[in-house]
MARBAMAR-402372 format. One line per field, with one value per residue: residue number from 1; residue in one letter; x, y, z of N, C-alpha, C in turn. Coordinates in steps of 0.001 Angstrom, whole numbers, plus 500000, padded with zeros to 6 digits. Layout:
pos: (NUM; ...);
code: (A; ...);
n.x: (X; ...);
n.y: (Y; ...);
n.z: (Z; ...);
ca.x: (X; ...);
ca.y: (Y; ...);
ca.z: (Z; ...);
c.x: (X; ...);
c.y: (Y; ...);
c.z: (Z; ...);
***
This chain:
pos: (1; 2; 3; 4; 5; 6; 7; 8; 9; 10; 11; 12; 13; 14; 15; 16; 17; 18; 19; 20; 21; 22; 23; 24; 25; 26; 27; 28; 29; 30; 31; 32; 33; 34; 35; 36; 37; 38; 39; 40; 41; 42; 43; 44; 45; 46; 47; 48; 49; 50; 51; 52; 53; 54; 55; 56; 57; 58; 59; 60; 61; 62; 63; 64; 65; 66; 67; 68; 69; 70; 71; 72; 73; 74; 75; 76; 77; 78; 79; 80; 81; 82; 83; 84; 85; 86; 87; 88; 89; 90; 91; 92; 93; 94; 95; 96; 97; 98; 99; 100; 101; 102; 103; 104; 105; 106; 107; 108; 109; 110; 111; 112; 113; 114; 115; 116; 117; 118; 119; 120; 121; 122; 123; 124; 125; 126; 127; 128; 129; 130; 131; 132; 133; 134; 135; 136; 137; 138; 139; 140; 141; 142; 143; 144; 145; 146; 147; 148; 149; 150; 151; 152; 153; 154; 155; 156; 157; 158; 159; 160; 161; 162; 163; 164; 165; 166; 167; 168; 169; 170; 171; 172; 173; 174; 175; 176; 177; 178; 179; 180; 181; 182; 183; 184; 185; 186; 187; 188; 189; 190; 191; 192; 193; 194; 195; 196; 197; 198; 199; 200; 201; 202; 203; 204; 205; 206; 207; 208; 209; 210; 211; 212; 213; 214; 215; 216; 217; 218; 219);
code: (M; K; T; V; L; M; A; G; H; A; P; A; Q; N; Q; I; W; R; D; E; L; L; A; T; G; L; W; D; V; L; E; P; V; H; S; F; A; A; A; R; V; L; L; H; R; H; N; P; D; L; L; I; S; E; L; K; L; L; D; G; T; V; L; D; M; I; R; V; L; R; L; G; L; G; Y; L; K; A; Q; I; L; V; V; A; R; G; E; G; N; P; L; L; L; D; A; L; Q; E; G; A; D; N; F; H; D; P; S; D; P; K; A; E; P; L; A; T; H; A; R; D; T; L; A; G; N; A; D; I; A; P; W; I; A; R; H; L; L; D; H; F; D; S; R; L; P; P; A; T; R; L; A; N; P; I; D; E; L; T; S; P; L; A; L; T; A; D; E; R; L; L; L; R; Q; L; A; I; G; R; R; L; G; E; V; A; R; Y; E; K; V; S; P; R; A; L; A; A; K; V; R; A; I; Y; R; K; M; Q; W; D; L; R; A; G; D; L; T; L; Q; A; A);
n.x: (537692; 540585; 540791; 542459; 543895; 545441; 547770; 549306; 551530; 552028; 550192; 550400; 552354; 551173; 548972; 550229; 551257; 548831; 547716; 549561; 549029; 546326; 546645; 547439; 545158; 544456; 543466; 541044; 541433; 541216; 540504; 543386; 544345; 545388; 545811; 545855; 543385; 541506; 542199; 541512; 538736; 538111; 539198; 537407; 535076; 535465; 537082; 539684; 541806; 544498; 546679; 548538; 551008; 552776; 555498; 555047; 552243; 549849; 548870; 550130; 551811; 552565; 552598; 550439; 548274; 549008; 548835; 546109; 545163; 546496; 546410; 544154; 541728; 540858; 539180; 539496; 540965; 543189; 546350; 549665; 551637; 554479; 555755; 558921; 561738; 565228; 568179; 568499; 566406; 564885; 562149; 560974; 561931; 560582; 557974; 557993; 558472; 556160; 554196; 553936; 553675; 555300; 557662; 558427; 561013; 561350; 563623; 565610; 567667; 567564; 565096; 561913; 558998; 556306; 553803; 554509; 555461; 553072; 551521; 553133; 552991; 550291; 550361; 551663; 554368; 557586; 559907; 563400; 566183; 569813; 570627; 568408; 568345; 570667; 569862; 567795; 569209; 570718; 568640; 567482; 569746; 570194; 568351; 569358; 571278; 574583; 576624; 575711; 575537; 577335; 577152; 574935; 572063; 570231; 567751; 566672; 565607; 563551; 561901; 559136; 559407; 562012; 564813; 565069; 567608; 567818; 566574; 568305; 570648; 569815; 569412; 572032; 573296; 571962; 572637; 575264; 575090; 573893; 571022; 567581; 566983; 569530; 570413; 568478; 569075; 571609; 571042; 569326; 566526; 563081; 562607; 560317; 559776; 561796; 561109; 558709; 559726; 561118; 558952; 557856; 559888; 559761; 557263; 557872; 559631; 557846; 555901; 557556; 558417; 555958; 555362; 557414; 556638; 554270; 555286; 556767; 554715; 553243; 554983);
n.y: (323778; 321755; 318176; 315751; 312554; 310360; 307686; 305008; 302785; 303316; 304350; 306427; 308217; 308980; 310380; 312567; 313831; 314387; 316240; 318281; 319072; 319863; 322059; 324092; 325001; 324767; 322498; 319842; 317152; 313785; 311088; 309187; 306162; 302707; 300614; 299203; 298280; 299743; 302329; 302271; 302132; 304693; 306307; 305877; 306763; 309462; 310651; 312129; 315095; 314881; 312250; 311142; 308971; 306483; 304278; 301577; 299676; 298051; 295893; 295799; 297805; 301232; 301129; 299599; 301361; 303420; 302148; 301677; 304317; 305407; 303592; 301923; 303255; 305863; 308047; 308880; 311518; 312036; 313401; 312194; 311967; 310653; 309363; 308760; 307346; 307864; 307555; 306299; 304474; 301732; 301181; 303678; 304690; 302901; 303774; 306405; 305810; 304410; 306337; 308226; 311596; 313233; 313356; 313009; 313149; 312547; 312108; 313601; 316267; 318662; 318820; 320237; 320922; 318494; 319640; 321688; 320230; 318981; 321168; 322013; 319781; 319766; 322090; 321421; 320890; 319315; 317592; 316654; 314473; 314213; 311522; 310541; 312200; 311306; 308718; 309289; 310496; 308272; 306624; 308004; 308242; 305597; 305117; 306136; 305867; 304465; 306086; 308679; 309509; 311155; 313542; 316266; 314782; 314109; 313067; 314444; 316677; 315806; 313875; 313735; 312451; 312493; 314018; 317574; 320009; 321863; 320471; 318302; 319645; 320690; 318285; 317326; 319227; 318808; 316167; 316198; 316962; 319378; 321208; 322011; 324657; 325822; 325665; 327276; 329781; 330204; 330210; 332275; 332082; 331201; 328969; 327394; 327253; 325556; 323323; 322659; 321910; 319603; 317979; 317662; 316179; 313790; 312941; 312476; 310305; 308413; 308144; 307332; 304816; 303490; 303606; 301993; 299533; 299094; 298801; 296460; 294643; 294774; 293626);
n.z: (580861; 580837; 580932; 582908; 583141; 585368; 585684; 587349; 589160; 591817; 594347; 596375; 595378; 592985; 593959; 595126; 592836; 591581; 593365; 593015; 590366; 590613; 592260; 590596; 589408; 586781; 585554; 585417; 587304; 587223; 589556; 590364; 588634; 588749; 587095; 583781; 582912; 584480; 583679; 580992; 581086; 582142; 580158; 578072; 579291; 580024; 578106; 578258; 577993; 578443; 579187; 581833; 582556; 584377; 583489; 584095; 585029; 587202; 585787; 583358; 580865; 579957; 577235; 576419; 576711; 575010; 572544; 572423; 572300; 570066; 567958; 568013; 568798; 567475; 567984; 570563; 572342; 573923; 574719; 575461; 578246; 579530; 582538; 583538; 585045; 585105; 583061; 579722; 579597; 578265; 577956; 577974; 575542; 573855; 574362; 573339; 570680; 570043; 570217; 572289; 573504; 575063; 577819; 581332; 583601; 586809; 588298; 587258; 587938; 586555; 585481; 584651; 586751; 587120; 586526; 584780; 582600; 581907; 581044; 578892; 577205; 576417; 574993; 572712; 572827; 573605; 575722; 575836; 576248; 576321; 575691; 574375; 572159; 570872; 570232; 568426; 566304; 565515; 564692; 562448; 560831; 560235; 558310; 556026; 552953; 553177; 551985; 552164; 554770; 556138; 554951; 553940; 553424; 550402; 550796; 552948; 551827; 550324; 551511; 553716; 556094; 556839; 558530; 558704; 557841; 559941; 562036; 562328; 563103; 565580; 567043; 567082; 568687; 571091; 571570; 572449; 575021; 575698; 576873; 576080; 576874; 577035; 574363; 573205; 574317; 573227; 570498; 570430; 570426; 571136; 573871; 573757; 571077; 570205; 571686; 570470; 568023; 568742; 569412; 566874; 565687; 567158; 566188; 563509; 563761; 564822; 562768; 560726; 561614; 561589; 558877; 557916; 559023; 557615; 555058; 555340; 555907; 553554; 551764);
ca.x: (538867; 541101; 540691; 543680; 543835; 546751; 547831; 550602; 551444; 552288; 549082; 550788; 553048; 550205; 548150; 551069; 551262; 547487; 547576; 550383; 548298; 545133; 547045; 547589; 543844; 544339; 542903; 540207; 542259; 540454; 541169; 544379; 544099; 546634; 545857; 545439; 541944; 540784; 542480; 540758; 537347; 537996; 539460; 536141; 534020; 535737; 537856; 540478; 542709; 545878; 546948; 549868; 551150; 554074; 555801; 554494; 551016; 549708; 548523; 550706; 552682; 551982; 552489; 549078; 547379; 549402; 548289; 544673; 544920; 547087; 546183; 542876; 540538; 541289; 538312; 539973; 541788; 544214; 547786; 550272; 552855; 554991; 556657; 559947; 562922; 566519; 568697; 568659; 565327; 564397; 560700; 560644; 562137; 559465; 556787; 558130; 558340; 554778; 553294; 553878; 553930; 556294; 557998; 558930; 561906; 561433; 564940; 566522; 567691; 567318; 563757; 560837; 557968; 555327; 552765; 555052; 555462; 551681; 551148; 553881; 552469; 549034; 550674; 552320; 555817; 558124; 561254; 564313; 567447; 570902; 570663; 567327; 568801; 571607; 569075; 567078; 570177; 571014; 567461; 567336; 570922; 570082; 567457; 570049; 572347; 575848; 577440; 575170; 575334; 578210; 576844; 573534; 571467; 569156; 566483; 566130; 564906; 562469; 561023; 558551; 559746; 563443; 565160; 565539; 568930; 567658; 566283; 569536; 571548; 569310; 569712; 573478; 573627; 571417; 573312; 576540; 574833; 573161; 569582; 566835; 567132; 570866; 570436; 567626; 569817; 572696; 570463; 568471; 565159; 562239; 562699; 559105; 559900; 562620; 560334; 557761; 560504; 561362; 557698; 557740; 560856; 559157; 556207; 558522; 560105; 556700; 555312; 558550; 558350; 554702; 555504; 558252; 555837; 553350; 556071; 557098; 553512; 552845; 555885);
ca.y: (323300; 320486; 317032; 314955; 311244; 309888; 306241; 304563; 301647; 303765; 305242; 307613; 309142; 309520; 311371; 313767; 314491; 314919; 317458; 319307; 319570; 320569; 323333; 325116; 325480; 324766; 321267; 318919; 315946; 312638; 310240; 308320; 304722; 301971; 299489; 299467; 298025; 300888; 303497; 302150; 302489; 306141; 306908; 305829; 307498; 310898; 311129; 313258; 315795; 314472; 311065; 311100; 307583; 305865; 303254; 300284; 299630; 296773; 294804; 296012; 298971; 302367; 300788; 299124; 302509; 304145; 301436; 301942; 305701; 305763; 302636; 301238; 304066; 307186; 309128; 309357; 312683; 312301; 313412; 311245; 312366; 309482; 309603; 307715; 307695; 307307; 307672; 305082; 303527; 301221; 301240; 305048; 304759; 302193; 304619; 307500; 305250; 303980; 307478; 309174; 312966; 313906; 312581; 313727; 312330; 313195; 311915; 314539; 317517; 319800; 318710; 321106; 320175; 317742; 320553; 322393; 319268; 318792; 322355; 322001; 318715; 320227; 323197; 320889; 320883; 318091; 317641; 315652; 314310; 313929; 310132; 310369; 312864; 310397; 307626; 309802; 310616; 306915; 306117; 308610; 307902; 304205; 305107; 306736; 305083; 304737; 307127; 310017; 309757; 312197; 314792; 316624; 313868; 314616; 312594; 315438; 317683; 315215; 313012; 314392; 311691; 312648; 315233; 318753; 320433; 322503; 319438; 317541; 320498; 320716; 317003; 317235; 320053; 318139; 314880; 316384; 317254; 320620; 321098; 322909; 326040; 326299; 325860; 328424; 331012; 330353; 330523; 333456; 331750; 330799; 327550; 326699; 326976; 324359; 322199; 322272; 321215; 318261; 317233; 317314; 315109; 312561; 312518; 311907; 308975; 307514; 307868; 306592; 303430; 302905; 303422; 300819; 298356; 298882; 298296; 295069; 293845; 294707; 292701);
ca.z: (581594; 580334; 581844; 582982; 583786; 585815; 585877; 587838; 590086; 593194; 594683; 597136; 594492; 592035; 594651; 595252; 591527; 591339; 594167; 592365; 589202; 591071; 592876; 589557; 589025; 585322; 585020; 586167; 587379; 587702; 590553; 589710; 588525; 588917; 586163; 582406; 582802; 585040; 582837; 579735; 581388; 582278; 578852; 577331; 579993; 580130; 576948; 578773; 577082; 578724; 580008; 582447; 582990; 584610; 582492; 584475; 585798; 587900; 584873; 582037; 580739; 579247; 575818; 576167; 576548; 573796; 571391; 572399; 571891; 568783; 566877; 568019; 569021; 567061; 568434; 571861; 572012; 574933; 574506; 576404; 578951; 580234; 583661; 583468; 585814; 584758; 581701; 578936; 579881; 576979; 577888; 577575; 574094; 573233; 574475; 572388; 569335; 569835; 570039; 573400; 573072; 575884; 579006; 582504; 584417; 588124; 588889; 586609; 588718; 585676; 584904; 585119; 587505; 586331; 586043; 583617; 581493; 581488; 580255; 577635; 576356; 575847; 574076; 571516; 573015; 574186; 576278; 575283; 576976; 575377; 575229; 573407; 570927; 570197; 569647; 567253; 565216; 565047; 563984; 561124; 560030; 559772; 557160; 554886; 552326; 553865; 551357; 552409; 556192; 556653; 554254; 554052; 552453; 549552; 551345; 553852; 551053; 549546; 552302; 554886; 557290; 557108; 559275; 557992; 558296; 561247; 563033; 562556; 563878; 566950; 567691; 567318; 569852; 572271; 571757; 573148; 576421; 575927; 577059; 575197; 577316; 576659; 572914; 572901; 574648; 572258; 569190; 570621; 570037; 572253; 574231; 573336; 569641; 570080; 572228; 569422; 566995; 569275; 569264; 565453; 565410; 567679; 565273; 562318; 564103; 564978; 561453; 559948; 562052; 561102; 557433; 557739; 559317; 556502; 553925; 555597; 555791; 552150; 551081);
c.x: (539283; 540992; 541940; 543394; 545246; 546691; 549233; 550452; 551616; 551215; 549499; 551456; 552077; 549305; 548928; 551076; 549895; 547286; 548380; 549657; 547061; 545472; 547208; 546248; 543585; 543556; 541931; 540930; 541436; 541225; 542147; 543923; 545439; 546757; 545419; 543937; 541135; 540982; 541646; 539296; 537189; 538318; 538181; 535100; 534220; 536459; 538727; 541374; 544147; 545876; 548374; 550039; 552597; 554270; 555114; 553260; 550885; 549480; 549088; 551627; 551935; 551823; 551089; 548135; 547725; 548806; 546784; 544398; 545378; 546669; 544769; 541655; 540865; 540424; 538711; 541056; 543008; 545619; 548430; 551590; 553305; 555930; 557644; 561202; 564166; 566888; 568751; 567578; 564726; 562887; 560234; 560839; 560995; 558214; 556838; 557974; 556893; 553827; 553139; 554286; 555081; 556624; 558480; 559770; 562074; 562781; 565986; 566521; 567412; 565898; 562816; 559833; 556982; 554259; 553229; 555068; 554040; 551229; 551840; 553349; 551189; 549244; 551386; 553828; 556263; 559545; 562103; 565557; 568547; 570894; 569538; 567694; 569760; 570870; 568352; 568017; 570523; 569848; 567391; 568552; 570819; 569182; 568137; 571024; 573682; 576633; 576962; 575125; 576198; 577954; 575413; 572771; 570343; 567802; 565843; 565335; 563656; 561492; 560466; 558872; 561241; 563677; 565482; 566923; 568848; 567391; 567525; 570529; 571112; 569651; 571199; 573892; 573132; 572183; 574630; 576349; 574135; 571688; 568878; 567008; 568480; 570945; 569622; 568350; 570924; 572162; 569586; 567072; 564381; 562443; 561476; 559129; 560732; 561882; 559283; 558475; 560819; 560110; 557517; 558700; 560336; 558089; 556804; 559011; 558937; 556081; 556273; 558514; 557071; 554759; 556356; 557512; 554870; 554075; 556394; 555874; 553082; 553719; 555513);
c.y: (321934; 319396; 316178; 313644; 310818; 308393; 305862; 303496; 302046; 304769; 306523; 308655; 309774; 310563; 312669; 314542; 315088; 316225; 318604; 319913; 320358; 321948; 324446; 325728; 325439; 323587; 320607; 317580; 314816; 311893; 309303; 306856; 304005; 300761; 299946; 299292; 299211; 302132; 303445; 302523; 304000; 306871; 306952; 306744; 309007; 311490; 312324; 313873; 315317; 313220; 311169; 309715; 307238; 304739; 301927; 300459; 298245; 295612; 295012; 297221; 300078; 302071; 300285; 300297; 303317; 303468; 301619; 303329; 305988; 304848; 302087; 302131; 305523; 308322; 309638; 310403; 312862; 312355; 312646; 311786; 311185; 309927; 308445; 308180; 307060; 307409; 306310; 304054; 303014; 301284; 302653; 305223; 304068; 303071; 305773; 306999; 304859; 305158; 308396; 310568; 313628; 312999; 313510; 312758; 312997; 313014; 312860; 315861; 318758; 319822; 319753; 320276; 319479; 318665; 321327; 321475; 319008; 319953; 322341; 320936; 319159; 321367; 322719; 320855; 319559; 318327; 316560; 315619; 313967; 312503; 309849; 311031; 311971; 309236; 308089; 309969; 309249; 306366; 306683; 308332; 306491; 304089; 305614; 305753; 305443; 305903; 308533; 310393; 310877; 313538; 315198; 315821; 314511; 314214; 313647; 316500; 317123; 314397; 313762; 313677; 311726; 313941; 316372; 319116; 321066; 321477; 318628; 318350; 320560; 319425; 316851; 318055; 319399; 316859; 315029; 316874; 318567; 320321; 322157; 324372; 326628; 326580; 327089; 329734; 331262; 330794; 331774; 333224; 331345; 329315; 326759; 326385; 325717; 323132; 321725; 321517; 319782; 317398; 316790; 316186; 313774; 312031; 311891; 310495; 307987; 307142; 307072; 305110; 302756; 302663; 302207; 299533; 298035; 298305; 296817; 294170; 293694; 293741; 291266);
c.z: (581047; 581400; 581742; 583701; 584131; 586073; 586347; 588895; 591543; 593606; 595400; 596242; 593495; 592682; 594849; 593944; 591212; 592103; 593553; 591165; 589613; 591631; 591845; 589173; 587535; 584773; 585985; 586152; 587992; 588788; 589853; 589675; 588497; 587990; 584778; 582261; 583311; 584189; 581564; 579946; 581448; 580978; 578026; 577974; 579917; 578928; 577341; 577709; 577236; 579585; 580517; 583038; 583292; 583590; 582798; 585341; 586419; 586939; 583467; 582029; 579996; 577752; 575471; 575907; 575303; 572571; 571280; 571835; 570470; 567637; 566839; 568044; 568739; 567550; 569821; 571634; 572898; 574349; 575662; 576937; 579808; 581348; 583721; 584177; 585206; 583303; 581025; 579156; 578571; 576848; 577539; 576074; 573356; 573242; 573477; 570951; 569027; 569650; 571229; 572915; 573821; 577056; 580107; 583318; 585776; 588812; 588289; 587363; 587872; 585112; 585493; 585923; 586572; 585747; 584810; 582404; 580988; 580611; 578900; 576675; 575663; 574859; 572813; 571604; 573630; 574685; 575606; 576152; 575972; 574850; 574229; 572083; 570156; 569550; 568385; 566061; 564640; 564221; 562569; 560235; 559468; 558554; 555886; 554251; 552978; 553279; 551687; 553878; 556752; 555995; 554572; 553010; 551661; 550127; 552247; 553107; 550385; 550380; 553513; 556184; 557601; 557883; 558319; 558522; 559686; 562343; 563354; 563394; 565334; 567674; 567975; 568531; 571144; 572585; 572514; 574582; 576705; 576144; 576220; 575577; 576931; 575168; 572536; 573200; 573627; 570902; 569214; 570045; 571280; 572580; 573765; 571835; 569418; 570610; 571230; 568302; 567445; 569118; 567809; 565083; 565948; 566725; 564006; 562600; 564176; 563634; 560575; 560318; 561569; 559609; 557124; 557998; 558183; 555285; 554103; 555423; 554337; 551357; 551371);
***
């Protein structure tokens, strides 16, 4: 059975989410914690498969835990599902750029339940909102020479960190307001296949940013 650790600043809400996950019978859900310090202790003690964290904790943010998991302690295996409310949240973008695997917006009326997002995260899938798709397009376009931004750039065929034509098309459809399920029905493909493609795009963005940091440091 997979192990899940939950972290957030609101104890009552975290207990509700824990009960929701336990009701599925799919996971062993640890008692929620409310600080980065407490979460770090349990990450070492239990090495959970999934960390579900709100953006802000009592003594820091989810970025502290992402850096521990992604940059400092590679032997910890937890995937990261961030709970973030509201469109255009800059801290959510920071979390996705640092290495979060997926997110859940409980204020979105079209969002799946938290338990569904937990299952999808562990399966290698990720959700996306139109505003995030627009940010991703801006990010990858900014890496291209100006003369190639309106065409299909050669970089997409040669760089593993550039968007493929299919990935760019998916982001364009999402950026105008479509959701993954709508695109999947139109394209007659599995929604999970598109969710896996979104996860791959997040990874490209994360590795691209790290590669850029290494280049700057080497200079």
